[in-house]
N, C-alpha and C positions, 0 to 999 in steps of 0.2 A: 689579728687573727691570734688565736691559740692553737699552735699546731704540735701534735705528737707524732715523734717519729719512731719506729719500732726496727731495729735490725741486730744481728747477733754480734757483729763488733763494731766498736766505735773508736774514737781517740782514747790512748794513743796506738791503737792497734794501726799497721797500716799496710793496706792493700788499694787497688783502684777503687774498689767499692767504698772502702771506708773514706777515702779522701773525697770521692765524689758525695757522699752522705755529708762528709763536714763541711765542703764548701758550699753546698745547697743550704745547711741549717745556719751556717753562720752567715752566710748571705742574706737569708730571709730576716734573722735577727739583726743585722745591720739595718734593715728596713723598717724596723719598729715592730716587728712581729716577736710574739712570745713562744719560742721553740723549746720544747721537751725532746730528749732523747731516751727512750728506754732500752737499754743493753745490757749485755753480760759484763760481770766482774771477771775478766777472762784472767786476770792475775790478782792474786791476794793483796798485794800492796795498793791498790787503785782504790780510791775512796768511793764509798756507795754513792755519796751524792757530791757532784762538783759542777761548778759554774766555769764555764770555759769559752771564751771569746762571745760572750752574749748567750750562749747556749747551756741550759741546764740538763746536765748528764744525770740518769739514774741509772745506777750498775747492779743488777741483780747477782746473787753469788751462784755459783755453778755446781751441780751434784758430780757430772760425768761430762766426759767428751764423746760426741757421737759422730765420729769421721771429722769433718770440717767445721761441724756444729758443736753445741754445747746443750746441756740440759740444764734449764732454769726452774727449779720447783715453784719458785714464788712468781713466776711470769703470771699466769692467769689471774690472780688476786692483785697484782700490780697495774696489769693493762685494765683490768675492770675499775679499779681506781682511777686511773690515770684520763681512761676514754671521758668518764663524766666529767671532768675539767677542760676538756678541750673541744674546739670547734671542729676540727678536720683531722683525719688519720692519715699516716703515710706507713708502709711496708716496704723496706728494701729486700727484694728477693735474688737469691734462695735464702729462706728462713722456714726453718720447722714449723714455727708457731704462726705463720701467716694467716690460717683461717681462723686461728683464736682471736687474732685482732679485728678481722673482718666480722666475725659473728658476734663478738662482743659490740662491736660499733653498731651493729645493727640492731642488738636489743635497746640501745641507748640513742638509736636516732641519729647516731654519726656516719658520715661517709668515708670510706676508704680509699685512698690512691695506693696502688701497688707500683713500684718502682721496679722494673725487672732488669738485672743486670746480667742475664744469660741463662738459658737452659742448663739446670744441673746435668752435667756430664762426669760421670765418677770414674776412676781406674777400673779395668776391666778385672775385676775380681768379685767371687760371690758377696763377699761381705759389704763392700761398697755398693754393688749393684743393688742390693736389697734395700740399703739406705738410700740409693737413688730412687728407688720406685716408691718407698714410703713418703719422703720428703715432697717428690713431684705430685703424688697424690694429694697431699694436704694442701700443697700450692695451688692445684688445680681448684679444689673446694674455694680457696680463698679468690681466686679469679672470678668465680661465679658470683661471689658476694660483692666484690669490690665495685665501685662506683665508676672507676677509671684504672686504666693500665697506662704508665707511660714505659717506653722504651727508647733507646738512644738513637735508633735510626730506622726509617721506612725499610731499607734494606733487609735488617735484621728481623724485624715484625713478619715481613712477607715470608720470611723462611725458617721461622721458629714454630717446630712441631708443637711445643707447649703453649705458644699464643694464638695458634691458628682457630681455635674454639671462640677467642676473643676479640676478633677482628673490630666488631663495632664499639668496644670500649678503648681501644688503643690509641694513643696521642704521642705521637713522635717528637721527643725534645732533646737536643744536644746536651751532652754532660758540660758544666759548667768547670772550665780548665783554667787553673791561675799558676803562673810560674813566673818569677821575676826573669829578665833578661840576664844573659851569661855575663860575666865580668872578664872581658878579654886578657887583662892581666893574669887573672887567677887562674884562668885555662891555659895560658902559656907557660905559667910556672908550673903546673900540675903536669903537663906534658913532659917537661924538663924533670921534674921530680920523678916521673915513673920510666924516664930514659927512653921515652918515645917520640923524641923530637922528629925523627925522619921517617916514621912508620905511618902508614894509613890505618886508621883504627875503625874497626866495626863496633859498635855497642849493641848489647841486648840487655834487657832488665825484668825483673818480675820474679814471682816465687817459683821455684825450682819445681814445677809438678807437670803431669803429662800433658795435660791441655795446652800447654804453652810452646811445645814442639821442640824445646830446646834440644832434643836428642836429634832431630833432623838438622839442626844448625850445626851441631858438634860433627856431624857426618859429613857436612858442608865443607869443613875447614881445609882439608887435604886438597880438595878442588879448588878452593879460592887460593891458596898459598901457592900452588902449582902454576899458577897464572901472576900472582902478585905476591913474592916469597917475603916482602916487607910489612904484608898485612898483619895486624895483631886484632884480636878479640877482647872488647871489654866487659865484664860483667858486673851488674849492680845490682844486687838482689839478695833474697833469703834461699840458703840451701837446706837448711835443717828445718824442713817441713814436717812438722810431729804427726800429721795425718796422711802423709804419703811419701813412700821411700824412693821416689824416683831418682834423685841424685845417685843414689847408691846404686841404682842399676848401669849409670852411665858414667859413673866416676872413672871408669877404665879409659873411657875416650877423652876424658878430660887429662888424665894424666898422659895419655898418648900424646895428647897434642899440647902439652904443659908449656912449651916454649912460645907458643901462640896465644896463649890466654892468660889475662891478667883479671885476676879476682878483686873487687873493690869493696864487697859486701853491700849491706842494705845501708842507703844513703836517705837520711831523714830531712837532713836542712834543705830548704827549697833553693838557695844560692847555690849551693854544692851540686844539688840534682841538675839544675840549669847547666852548670858548668861542666858536668858530666856530659851532658847532651852535646854541647858545643865543642867538646874533646873529641866528640867522633866525628870522623867523615861521614859515615851512614849508619842507619839504625836499622838493626833486623827485628821483624816480628814473624817468627815462623810458626805461628800458633795453629794448633788443629781446630780448636774453636774458640771463639772469642766474641762476646756481643760487641764491645767498642773499647779497646784498649786505650786508655788516656795516655801511655806513653808516646804513642804514636804523635799526639797534638803537641805534648810537651817536647818531643825532640824538633817537631817542624816549629815551634816557637823559638826555639833555640838555634834555628837556622841549619838543621841537620835532616836531609832528606831519608825516607823510608823505604825499605825494601819489606812488603808485606805479602802474606799467602792471601790468595784471591778466595777469600771464605766470605760468606755474609756477616756483615757488621765490621769485620776488622779491615776489609776492604775501603770503607766508606771515605776516610780521610784522603787516603791517595788517589780515589777517583775523582773526590771533590775540589782537590787543589793541585793536582799533578805533581805534587812534590814528592815524587818516587815511583816505585815500580811494583807492579803486583806479579806474582809468581806461583806456580802450582804448588798446591799444599803437600806435604809430606814427601816432597821429592828433593833430596839433598842437592843434587846435581842443576835443578832448576834455581834454588835458592843461592848457590854459589854464582850462578851465571847472571843472576840479579844483582848481587852483590857488585861484582866483576864490572857489570855494566854501570851501574851507578857511581861507582870510584873513577871509572873512566871518563865518564861524562858527567861530573858532579854539576857543573855549570848549568847544564840544561834543565836540572831538575830542582833549581833553588828557587825560593819564593820570599817575598820580605815578612817579615812579624805582622804587617798591617793587613798583607794579603790574607794570612792564616787566620788574623781576627776578625776579618771580614765575613767568614764562613762560620768559625766557632768563636762566638763571643757571649763571656759568661754573663754579663748584663742582660742579654736577650733570654738566655735561659732561665735566668732569675725571674725576668718578666713573666715569662710564659708559665712557670710554676706557681708564681704570685697569683697571676690571673685564675688558674686551673683550681688551686685551693679556695680562692675566694667564691669561685663558682658553685663549689660543694658545701662550703662552710655551714654550719650550723650554729650561731654564735648565740642564738636566744635559748637554745637547748643546753649549752655549757652555763648560760647566767642562771638557768633555773638550778642546774647541779649544785654550783657554787653556793 
């Protein structure tokens, strides 16, 4: 098949969404399909055209930033040209241009799969709320025109306001999550390097934005350390998020708890990331909203139990594996109590890598996407256009 994938950001951009899209695109390419990714040239030093791990990447120049997204003036023309050459289309949402892809696909008789990574929930200010309403309206139109919508879990699909009108089109497919096994020697050496050999370590990771709920975790730190004074919190992620100044709002708490927090920065290397999770005794996921954060699966694959908020989608991994504990969202005391309990009874929550893989298997995810795309592909139509 020839598969066209559209999304706002792709490699080398680094978020859970882009990691998901990359694993899926490269996995399908390894199975012999021709995969083209149409995305933004979000940095001027990036090549406009690049082949990476079997995937052809077409990057379009950007005119301006629109909150989390960008404006790509050349997108309509580029997607029209590319749709004619492909058998089936995929859009990763949230994306401003969702219904452009679905509409142009319909014009050329090509079907679109929307892969929904979560309802768009913007910070509570007038400008971002306008953007949220605009993009959501455009995505809803795309949802009406799409042949199928994939989402990461049935739990999220049943609780999503955005997805509720499209229940008949929904197919639930777990994300393909890949991470090497941790290197025990590297993990031990890192503990020594950080001077944390005798400490209990609580990890958290991701973009420092409102939806991730890190402010609630910061407020939980005093409660944790009142019971476990040797506990330390390790953060791996990006604090300078250009479209949201959430870190600046809560920097005073980080300064107040400076003795108990270690900032590691954004980790790109997969082996280093696996070692980070293994370095932690428990991983915290205090999200306000989160469709299906892959960090929790990565932590579990690295042998680390998870304390997650009991919200649709984010609770799926703990519910399916038992490798961790769910806590009340937005409640720092509840988050702290959950972390302390898992640290004190850690062995009760441990599962093997094989047990996690039995639930979250990347090859099974690729099988399901491959079958879905094959059922929708119009190969004869793309041959005529070529």
